[in-house]
N, C-alpha and C positions, 0 to 999 in steps of 0.2 A: 766331722762338720763340724766348725769355729764358731767365734762368732760376728763374724765379719760373713760369712754366706749365708746363716740364717738373718743377719738386716735386709741383706739384698733379693734374698727370695720374696720378704716379707714385703720390703717395699715393691717390687714385681707384681705382687699377689693386691697389693691396695692401687695399684696402676691402674690397673687392666679392668679393677672391679670400679672405679673411678670413670673410663672411656666407656663401659660399659654404659653405667648414670648418665653420662652424659649421652647418651647417641641414642639410651630410652626417652631421656625425656628433650631431643631432639623431634623423636620421630614424636611424642604424643603432640610438641607443641605442632607440628605437623598437619598431624591430622586436627585439632583446635583450628587451627587456621585453615581450612580447605573447612574445617564447617560451617565456621562464622562468616566464611567468602561466601559460600552455598546458601546462607541464610537472609545475609545483612545486606551482600552487597546492591544495590540499585542499576539495575537497567539502566542503560542509553535509547530513548527512543524519539526520535526524528519524527514529526507529523510537518509533514513539507505542501506549503500553500500553494498552489500555482496560479498558471494566470487568468481562470477564470475563475480564482477562489474558492476550487474547490480544495481539501483537504485529503493529502496522502499516509499512508505509513507507508515509512520506507522504513524495512528491514534490514539486518546483516542476512549474507550469505547463509545457510544452515543454521539460522534464525528459528524457530519453533510456536508456528502460528496455528491457536486451537481454536476451534466453532464453538461455541456451547449459544444451547436458548435459552428464554425461562421455562421454567418448565411447572405446568400447572397442571399435572397431571401425574402418571407412572413413567410418561417415557418422550423423550425427545429424538428429537431424528435432525441433525442442519444436514442441505445440500445443497454444495455447492458449484455451482456454469459458473466454468471462465470462455470467459468471449473468443471466441472464431475458436475455439479447442485449441487456446494457447496458454499450458497452465507454467506457472514460472514453480515448481511444486516438484520433491526428487519424487519423482517415480515407485520408488519402492516404500514408500512409504505409505498404505491405506490412507483413503481420502477421510473423513472432514482434515484429519491434521494435515498443515501442511511444511515439509522442513522445507525454507525458499531455499530455488537457486534459478538465476537469471540465465536469463539467456543471454550470450554475448551479442548476439546480430539482433536481442528483440528488443520490443516495443518501450516508449519509457515509462509508461504506465502499463499495469495489466486488468485487468479489469475482473471482475463476475458479479455476480449474483449470487442469493444464495436463500434459502429459505429452509424456515425448522415444521419439523409437523410433529403437535402434539397431540398427548391420548388425552384428553380431556377424562373430569373424574366419570359422566353420564353418558360414556364409551364411547365420543366421536372425536372426529380428527379433526386439530384447527392445523393453519394453514397462517402465517407470519413471516412474508418477503422480508427482505434489512430493504436495505436503500442505499445504492451506487454507490459500494467501495469500491477501494483502488489499492493493491500496490505502488509503492513505485517513489519517486521516477532512480533512475538511473540517475542520481546527484553527485559528479566527483568531486567537488566541493566544499559535499555536507559534508557532516561527521556523522561516520556510518552509511552511507551515501556509496560508495566502489561497489562495486559489483563484479565477481569474480566466475569461471567457465564452471557453470555445472554447480558455482555457488561451493566452490573449492580454495577461492582465495581471498586474503580478504587486509585491510589496513597493515601497514604495517612490514606486507611476509615477501611485499610484489617488488624481485629485484631483480631489474631492470634495466639491461646491457650499457653501461657506459652510467648508471644512477645509483652507482651503490652507493655512494655519499649521504643521498638521499633519503634512500631507505631504512639506513639506518637510522635517522633525521626520521623519521615514523616513527621507526619501530620503539627508538628516545621515548618520543613523544607517546606513543599509546603506551607504554611500559608503564609512564609517569601518572595517566591519567587511570589505568587500573590501579596503581598504589593509589591517587588518592582517593580514589572511591571503597578501598581494602579497609582501610581508615577511618569509613565511613562507619560503627559498627552501628552507631545508636541513630534508630530511628525516629526522629523528630515527632511527638507528639502534640498534637492540638485540639484541640474542642473551642466547639463552635459559643460565641457569649451564646446565652438565653435572653430572647427576645423583651428587653425591657417594655415596649410598647403595648398595643393596640393589636387587634387583630387588623391584619395590611386593606387598607382598599379596593374595590374593583377592578380591574383593571381594565382598560383600553382596549378596544376586536382588537385582532390582531387580520391586517389587512391579505388575503393571501399572497404568499412570496412568489416568487417568480425560482424557475427550476434552473440549476445546468446542471443538463444532458451529456452523460459521456458516449461516443459511438467509435466504434476501431472502423478505420480505413485500410481495406485487405484486398490487396490480388485475390477472385475467387475464381482460379483455372488461367482462362485467358479472356475476366472482365473486369471492373473492380469495384469492390460490393461496397458496402456499408452496415455492418454489425450492432447491433444496440448493447448497452452493455450487460454481460453474463449471457447474452443467445450465439446457438451455435448458429444459428444459420442467419441469410444478411435478408436484409431485406430494404426497398425502397422510399422508404415514409419514414418520416421524423415527424409523432405528436409536438408541438410546441405550442407555445402562448405569446405574445407579445411581453419581452421585458427576459424572457429565460434567453440561457446562454445555451448553445450548441458548442460543442469540443467536440473536432474529429484528431482522434490520435492514429498516428501514425502506426498500423501492424507489419508494414513491408519494407524491413531496410532497404531494402536493397533500391526501392523503386521511388519511395515518398507520392504523395498527392496535390493537385491544387487542385482549387473550388472556383468557378466564374458562376458566380448572382449576379444583381439586379445591386449594384452598392449602396442605395439607397435602404438597401433591406435593414442594416444592420448599424450599430456604434463605433463601430472600427473602422478603420481610416482602411486599411491594409485589407487584404480576400481573406481567406483561410486559405493553411497550405503549408505543408512540411519543411520545407524549401525557408519559407519567411517568421519573420517574430510569434507570428500574431497565429493562432490556430481555433482561435474562435469565433463565432458571429453573434452576437445579443441582438434579440430584434427590438427593433427599436417601439415602441410604446405606437396603439393604435394603428398597427399596419396589417393585410387584409390579405388576403389569398385571392385566389380567382371566385369565379361563381361555386367552386366543388372547396371552396378553401386552403387551395394549396396550392403552395413556390413551390417553383421550379430554378432548382439550380444543379450543373452538371462537377459531376469526379470525371478527378483526369487523374489517368495511374498510368505508367509501361507496365505491363504485364507480360512474359515471355514474349519481350521488347519490342512488344508493338503496343505503339502509343494509342489508346482505345478514349473517347468520351459516353460517360453515359448521365442518361436520364435522371432522377433522382427530384425529390421534391418532400418539402416542409409543408407539415397538413396545421393550420390555423384555424379555431375558430372561428367560425360563421358567425356576424352582428346577428345582434337580436332576430331583430326585424326578415332573416332570410333562415334562420333555423328552421330544421321541418317540424309541423306543426304549432309553431308558433306565427300568432297573424302581426304583423304591424298596424299599426291605424292610422 
């Protein structure tokens, strides 16, 4: 073997070693990037303000939602109840964890209720109810608001026929957002300044706030029905007070609903209906019901191709002089 052959073999050996080292560095860099991305990449969380003033969490399909309760004892159990048994979660995942998988023909908001059962130190069980939460809505123009069939379709990857260019532009926008977030690897550290003044003065007493009451309108067999938030059982009476806002959410995608009531009852100029812009009724201050405190309204829906009107009620507090056990002077 002459000297030129030895030089050629040494060169090939060094070249292979350099290539191997480069591949190892690339692989280690990839693992480091994945680790940094998983630890420091911020989440995009959308809180949607509805027309009635309530705030909804708007997750993406396949987002994982966990429920945890403040634990004062040894054990904490959270039970989640979905309104009208419409559950926008992957059925393969056991509750209370929810892998968000909304229905293509589902409602705009998924109402639910929950309560936590906490074993206290003295051996008793304390039950705490959560306050009227909800997922949604399906907002096509909101970031992260797109929904897919069974939670399998996300923004940027849904390429409909004739819209390939638009889909590619959306994909580029999403990749750009992801790269921007990936480069933001240092979380901002902020510390509140120490209170330099004296103790704060007493706060003025707060008036009892008005409530936003979310209900679902859906066909129950051949008749319209109203479901309270978090309940699988329908009701014919909605408890409320003056200045409260009642919002009827459409849980029947194919039919919809219409509300007929005294137009002087609500502050809105348009009565609630699934086809209109208004879905709520804010009860005017000073409104009273009949001798039992009830205000009657009609819920109209088409169930099994038959249009049906159903009488429903809103239960308002009786005036002080008419309440049981209270006599007016």
